[in-house]
C-alpha positions in Angstrom: 3.7 10.8 -16.1 5.0 7.5 -16.0 7.4 4.6 -17.8 6.0 1.3 -18.6 6.8 -1.4 -15.8 9.3 -2.6 -18.1 10.9 0.9 -18.2 10.6 1.4 -14.7 12.9 -2.3 -13.7 15.4 -1.0 -16.6 19.3 -1.8 -14.8 22.2 -0.9 -16.4 24.7 -3.0 -17.3 28.0 -1.9 -17.0 28.4 -1.6 -20.8 28.7 2.4 -21.8 25.9 3.0 -24.6 28.4 5.6 -26.1 31.1 2.7 -27.2 32.9 4.5 -23.9 32.5 8.3 -23.3 34.4 9.6 -21.2 32.6 10.7 -17.4 29.9 13.5 -17.2 30.3 14.8 -13.4 28.5 17.4 -12.5 30.7 18.6 -10.0 34.0 18.4 -11.4 34.9 22.3 -12.1 36.7 23.1 -8.5 38.7 19.5 -8.5 42.0 18.6 -10.3 42.0 15.5 -9.9 39.3 12.6 -10.8 37.7 10.3 -7.6 39.2 7.0 -6.8 37.2 3.9 -7.2 36.5 3.6 -4.1 34.2 7.0 -4.1 32.8 6.4 -7.4 31.4 3.0 -6.7 29.9 4.1 -3.1 28.4 7.5 -4.5 27.0 5.6 -7.6 23.0 5.9 -7.4 22.3 4.9 -11.2 21.5 1.5 -11.0 18.4 2.3 -8.9 17.7 5.6 -9.3 17.2 5.6 -13.4 13.1 4.5 -12.8 13.3 8.2 -12.1 14.5 9.2 -15.8 10.7 9.8 -16.7 10.0 12.3 -14.2 13.3 13.7 -14.6 12.7 14.5 -18.1 9.2 15.9 -17.0 10.6 18.1 -14.4 13.2 19.4 -17.3 10.3 20.0 -19.6 9.0 22.4 -17.4 12.5 23.6 -15.9 13.1 24.6 -19.7 10.0 26.3 -20.4 10.5 28.9 -17.1 14.0 29.2 -18.4 12.3 30.6 -21.8 9.7 32.5 -20.3 12.8 34.4 -17.8 14.7 35.5 -20.9 17.4 32.9 -20.3 16.6 31.1 -23.5 15.7 32.0 -26.7 12.8 30.8 -28.9 14.8 28.6 -30.9 16.9 27.0 -28.2 13.6 26.6 -26.1 12.5 25.2 -29.2 15.5 23.1 -29.5 15.4 22.2 -26.2 12.3 20.6 -25.6 13.1 18.7 -29.1 16.0 16.9 -27.7 14.4 15.8 -24.4 11.1 14.7 -26.4 13.6 12.6 -28.3 15.7 11.6 -25.7 13.0 10.4 -23.5 11.9 8.3 -26.3 15.2 7.1 -26.8 14.8 6.0 -22.7 11.5 4.4 -23.9 13.3 2.3 -26.6 16.0 1.4 -24.6 18.6 3.4 -26.9 19.8 5.4 -24.5 20.8 3.9 -21.0 23.3 5.0 -18.5 26.8 3.3 -18.0 28.7 2.7 -15.7 30.1 6.2 -15.7 27.1 7.9 -15.1 26.6 8.8 -11.2 23.2 9.1 -11.6 20.0 9.3 -13.5 20.8 13.1 -13.3 24.3 12.8 -15.0 22.7 10.4 -17.3 20.3 12.3 -18.9 22.3 15.6 -19.2 25.1 13.4 -21.0 22.2 12.5 -23.5 20.6 16.5 -23.8 24.7 16.7 -24.8 25.0 14.2 -27.2 22.1 16.1 -28.7 22.6 19.8 -28.5 26.2 20.2 -27.6 26.7 23.4 -25.4 23.1 24.3 -25.4 22.2 21.0 -23.3 24.6 22.6 -20.7 22.2 25.5 -20.1 19.3 23.8 -18.7 21.6 23.4 -15.6 20.9 27.1 -14.6 18.7 27.9 -11.6 18.4 24.0 -10.4 20.5 21.6 -8.2 20.7 17.7 -8.0 19.1 18.7 -4.5 15.8 19.9 -5.9 15.3 17.9 -9.2 15.9 15.0 -6.9 13.3 15.8 -4.4 11.0 16.4 -7.2 11.5 13.4 -9.0 10.8 11.3 -6.1 7.2 13.5 -5.1 6.2 12.9 -8.6 6.9 9.3 -8.8 5.3 8.2 -5.9 2.3 10.8 -6.6 2.0 9.0 -9.6 2.6 5.0 -8.1 0.0 6.1 -5.1 -2.0 6.0 -8.0 -1.3 2.5 -8.9 -1.5 0.7 -5.7 -4.6 3.0 -4.7 -6.1 1.1 -8.1 -4.6 -1.8 -6.6 -6.1 -2.0 -3.6 -9.5 -1.3 -5.3 -9.3 -4.9 -6.8 -8.8 -6.0 -3.3 -11.8 -4.6 -1.8 -14.1 -4.9 -4.5 -13.0 -9.1 -4.2 -13.9 -9.1 -0.9 -17.0 -6.9 -1.4 -18.0 -9.7 -4.2 -17.0 -13.0 -1.8 -19.2 -10.9 1.5 -22.0 -10.3 -1.5 -22.8 -14.0 -1.2 -22.2 -14.6 2.3 -24.2 -12.3 3.7 -26.6 -15.1 5.5 -23.7 -17.4 6.2 -23.2 -18.1 9.6 -19.3 -18.1 10.9 -17.9 -18.8 14.1 -16.6 -15.2 14.9 -13.1 -15.3 17.3 -11.3 -13.8 19.4 -7.8 -15.3 21.2 -8.7 -17.5 18.7 -11.4 -19.0 20.1 -15.1 -19.8 19.4 -16.9 -16.2 20.7 -20.4 -15.8 18.9 -22.1 -16.0 16.4 -21.5 -13.2 12.9 -21.5 -13.1 9.1 -19.1 -14.2 7.3 -19.5 -11.4 5.4 -19.4 -9.6 8.5 -15.6 -10.6 8.9 -14.8 -10.4 4.9 -16.0 -6.5 5.3 -13.9 -6.0 8.0 -10.7 -6.3 6.0 -12.6 -3.9 3.4 -13.1 -1.4 6.2 -8.8 -1.6 6.9 -8.0 -1.0 3.7 -10.5 1.4 3.1 -8.4 3.3 5.5 -5.1 2.8 3.8 -6.4 4.5 0.6 -8.1 7.3 3.0 -4.4 7.4 4.6 -2.5 7.9 0.7 -5.4 10.4 -0.1 -4.7 12.2 2.9 -0.9 11.8 2.2 -0.9 12.7 -1.8 -2.6 16.5 -0.5 0.7 17.1 1.6 2.8 15.3 -1.1 1.4 18.1 -3.4 4.2 20.6 -2.9 7.0 21.7 -5.7 11.0 21.6 -4.4 11.8 23.3 -8.0 13.3 26.6 -7.9 15.0 26.1 -4.7 18.1 25.3 -5.7 20.5 23.6 -3.7 19.5 25.2 -1.1 18.5 28.8 -1.0 16.5 29.1 -4.2 18.1 31.0 -6.8 18.9 34.8 -7.6 18.0 33.9 -11.5 13.9 35.3 -12.7 12.2 32.1 -12.4 8.7 31.3 -11.4 8.2 28.4 -9.0 4.6 28.2 -8.6 3.9 28.2 -12.5 6.4 25.3 -12.7 5.2 23.9 -9.5 0.9 24.1 -11.6 2.9 22.6 -14.6 4.5 19.4 -13.1 0.4 18.8 -11.1 1.5 20.2 -8.0 -1.2 22.4 -5.7 1.8 24.7 -4.8 5.4 25.4 -4.4 7.5 24.9 -1.3 7.8 27.8 1.1 11.0 27.5 2.0 13.9 26.0 0.5 15.7 25.2 2.7 13.3 23.2 3.9 12.1 21.6 0.2 15.5 20.3 -0.7 15.7 18.3 3.0 12.1 17.0 3.8 11.7 13.2 3.3 8.6 13.7 5.2 7.0 12.7 2.3 8.9 9.7 1.9 8.5 8.3 5.5 4.9 8.8 4.8 4.8 6.9 2.2 6.8 4.1 3.5 4.1 4.6 7.1 1.1 4.0 5.0 3.0 1.2 2.9 3.9 -0.5 6.3 0.2 -0.3 7.1 -1.2 -1.8 3.9 1.4 -4.8 4.6 0.3 -5.9 8.3 -3.3 -5.4 7.1 -2.2 -7.7 3.7 -0.6 -10.3 6.6 -3.9 -10.0 8.4 -5.5 -11.5 6.2 -3.3 -13.7 4.9 -2.9 -15.5 8.2 -6.8 -15.6 8.5 -6.7 -17.3 4.8 -4.0 -19.4 5.7 -6.0 -21.0 9.1 -9.4 -21.0 7.0 -7.1 -22.9 3.8 -6.2 -25.7 7.0 -7.8 -29.1 7.4 -8.7 -28.0 11.0 -10.6 -25.1 9.5 -11.8 -26.3 6.2 -13.6 -23.0 5.9 -12.5 -22.5 2.2 -10.9 -24.2 -1.1 -8.6 -21.9 -2.7 -8.5 -21.7 -6.6 -5.6 -24.2 -8.4 -4.4 -20.8 -10.1 -3.5 -19.2 -6.2 -1.9 -22.1 -4.8 0.7 -24.7 -5.0 1.8 -28.3 -4.3 4.6 -29.6 -2.6 7.5 -31.7 -4.4 7.1 -34.6 -2.2 3.8 -34.7 -0.7 1.4 -34.9 -3.8 -1.6 -34.4 -1.6 -1.1 -30.9 -0.8 -2.1 -27.5 -1.4 -0.4 -24.3 -0.4 -1.5 -21.1 0.5 2.0 -19.2 -1.0 0.1 -16.0 -1.8 -1.5 -15.5 1.5 1.8 -16.6 3.0 3.5 -14.6 1.4 1.4 -11.7 1.7 2.0 -12.3 5.5 6.0 -12.4 5.2 6.7 -9.4 2.6 5.0 -7.2 5.6 8.2 -7.6 7.1 10.5 -5.8 4.6 7.4 -3.3 4.4 7.7 -2.4 7.7 11.5 -2.8 7.6 11.7 -0.3 4.9 10.2 2.0 7.3 12.4 1.6 9.8 15.5 2.0 7.3 14.1 5.5 6.4 13.2 6.9 9.7 17.1 5.8 10.6 18.4 7.6 7.8 16.5 10.4 9.1 17.2 10.8 12.4 19.8 13.5 13.3 20.8 14.8 10.0 21.5 18.8 10.0 20.0 21.1 7.5 20.0 20.9 4.6 21.0 18.0 1.8 23.2 15.3 3.0 24.6 12.7 1.3 22.7 10.8 3.3 19.6 11.3 1.4 20.5 9.3 -1.1 19.7 6.2 0.9 15.9 7.6 0.8 14.9 5.8 -3.2 15.7 2.3 -2.4 13.1 1.2 0.3 10.6 3.8 -1.4 11.0 1.7 -4.4 10.9 -1.4 -2.7 7.7 -0.9 -0.9 6.4 0.6 -4.1 7.1 -3.0 -6.1 6.4 -4.8 -3.1 2.8 -3.7 -2.8 2.4 -3.7 -7.0 3.7 -7.4 -6.6 0.9 -8.7 -3.7 -1.9 -6.7 -4.6 -3.0 -8.1 -7.4 -2.1 -11.8 -6.0 -4.1 -11.6 -3.4 -6.8 -9.9 -5.0 -7.1 -13.1 -7.6 -6.6 -15.3 -4.2 -9.9 -13.9 -2.7 -12.1 -13.5 -6.0 -11.2 -16.7 -6.8 -11.6 -18.4 -3.3 -14.4 -21.3 -2.8 -16.3 -21.0 1.1 -17.1 -24.1 2.5 -20.9 -22.7 3.7 -22.0 -26.3 4.9 -18.3 -26.6 7.2 -18.6 -22.7 8.4 -22.4 -22.9 9.4 -22.7 -26.7 11.2 -18.9 -24.8 13.4 -21.2 -21.2 13.9 -22.0 -22.4 17.1 -19.3 -24.5 18.7 -18.0 -23.9 21.4 -21.2 -22.5 23.4 -20.9 -19.3 21.2 -24.7 -18.5 21.9 -23.6 -18.2 25.3 -23.8 -14.2 25.3 -26.9 -14.0 23.4 -28.8 -16.5 26.8 -26.4 -14.0 29.1 -28.6 -10.9 27.3 -32.0 -12.3 27.0 -31.5 -12.9 31.2 -30.9 -9.1 30.8 -33.6 -8.2 28.9 -35.7 -10.2 31.8 -34.7 -7.8 34.2 -31.2 -10.2 35.7 -28.6 -8.0 36.2 -26.0 -9.0 33.9 -23.8 -9.6 36.5 -25.6 -12.7 37.7 -26.8 -13.6 34.3 -22.9 -14.3 33.0 -22.5 -16.1 36.3 -25.7 -18.3 35.3 -24.6 -18.7 32.2 -20.9 -19.9 33.2 -22.3 -22.5 35.3 -24.4 -23.5 32.7 -21.7 -24.5 30.0 -19.6 -26.3 32.7 -22.2 -28.2 33.4 -23.0 -28.9 29.8 -18.9 -29.6 29.6 -19.2 -32.1 32.9 -22.1 -33.6 30.9 -20.7 -33.9 27.3 -23.8 -31.7 26.3 -24.5 -29.0 24.0 -27.4 -25.9 24.9 -29.7 -27.6 22.3 -29.3 -31.0 24.1 -30.8 -29.5 27.1 -34.3 -30.8 28.9 -36.0 -28.2 30.6 -35.2 -29.9 34.1 -32.1 -29.7 33.3 -32.0 -25.4 32.7 -33.8 -25.2 35.4 -31.6 -27.3 37.8 -28.8 -25.0 36.8 -30.5 -21.8 37.6 -34.3 -20.7 38.1 -33.6 -18.2 35.4 -33.6 -20.8 32.7 -36.6 -21.2 32.1 -38.2 -22.9 28.9 -38.8 -19.8 26.7 -34.7 -19.4 26.6 -34.4 -21.7 23.7 -35.8 -18.9 21.9 -32.4 -17.6 21.4 -30.3 -20.8 20.9 -30.3 -20.4 17.6 -28.0 -19.3 15.3 -30.0 -17.1 12.3 -31.8 -15.7 15.4 -28.4 -14.7 17.1 -27.4 -13.6 13.9 -30.5 -11.1 13.1 -30.9 -9.5 17.0 -27.2 -8.2 16.2 -29.1 -5.1 14.8 -27.8 -2.1 16.2 -25.5 -0.2 13.7 -22.4 -1.8 13.1 -23.6 -5.5 14.4 -23.4 -8.4 12.0 -27.0 -9.1 11.5 -27.5 -9.4 8.2 -29.5 -6.8 7.6 -26.9 -4.1 8.7 -24.1 -6.0 6.7 -26.3 -5.0 3.2 -26.2 -1.6 4.3 -22.3 -1.8 5.0 -21.9 -3.4 1.9 -24.0 -0.9 -0.1 -22.2 2.2 1.5 -18.7 0.1 0.5 -19.4 0.0 -3.0 -20.2 3.3 -3.3 -16.9 4.2 -1.0 -14.4 2.1 -3.1 -16.0 3.2 -6.7 -14.8 6.4 -5.0 -11.1 4.8 -4.5 -10.8 3.8 -8.1 -11.9 7.0 -9.7 -9.3 8.7 -7.5 -6.9 6.2 -9.1 -7.5 7.2 -12.6 -8.4 10.7 -12.2 -11.6 10.5 -13.3 
């Protein structure tokens, strides 16, 4: 279950929605006085955890039903409780019920809303659960939902890359190492390299979901409950695979949040790598692509500029995704069992990572889908920098020359060409033979870019035939990503 994007980003203002009702703390019974203002300001989290409201209400309905089955709510009380929870959810969606400045967190705000609708009956819902197991459950529900949104956006980016790759299976491009021309490759092959990286990201997220599908609800504050509850039934009702086997671990565990942030950071790294390549490709020095006007910006002073802002922002936002992971890992380090208030700091980095990915991924998919590839420029520059040298050396190997000797001979040939300002294709038979007796006239057979591409036909190679096979396999894989994201 998820709210709309607008609901998720609702931030409460400082105006009480009830016209100034008294503060409703969930923990005040043991205290004679209220908290200091400084403590209240430090403790409040409702300004960011309010986005968990739909998930808290979902878990509350499941908890109400288990209380009913345990005989702790009559049938009439259960019906009234579920009706009030539904009404409260509708009011939250419509913006008619909002947290106030006096609400400490999402749980406090929603209990206030329930008490406003049910009076003392609303207080019965608190039996058998704690904010400790509530928030752990809510955050898992939120992330399992939003990971599917992220995978859906990743599938769109993968599809955009594959569509471009399909058009450029036979387009030769300079393949690079150390940002230096190395060997000619299919440009489609290079684009699909990015798809494989994002496919690993999806695989990690799907694997993450398997471990995250454990429900903490029923663990209480740390020790479970003496009430006759049924955590396994609640878990299944909420879409989890099982209930947590250890109540202390259930409320203290934030591995699922840290692991998600690692996955998000890796997606950020892969987006940054793609963004960096697009920045280079769009530069005057490369001129491999032209960006669509809808996905580029201009300069306030230089009218000729067309800037790759989407790619640069994707590259830049990887820093905050990596930082979110470091933030949570540092928070978790050294915490004793079980719940500690430090764990309030888990949600902001998680929410920020979700928001960042759902912002960047569609923009990058649009940029890739609409960019125009300069095939003439790519193919003209594919053999530059003596990029066919390896093919020449491997031809000598096929003729029986040791690779060490072949490597040496081709290296001498490159130096001779540089000194004499010539390319391989400019050389005469006599000039070839002058450098090495291994260079007989038949070496010209490999000094063509199409031939070089076609020869790389081993599995995983850049030969167009292999790229087409790779593309077909990836289509099936990405179809599976999209289907998992939608639950179909």
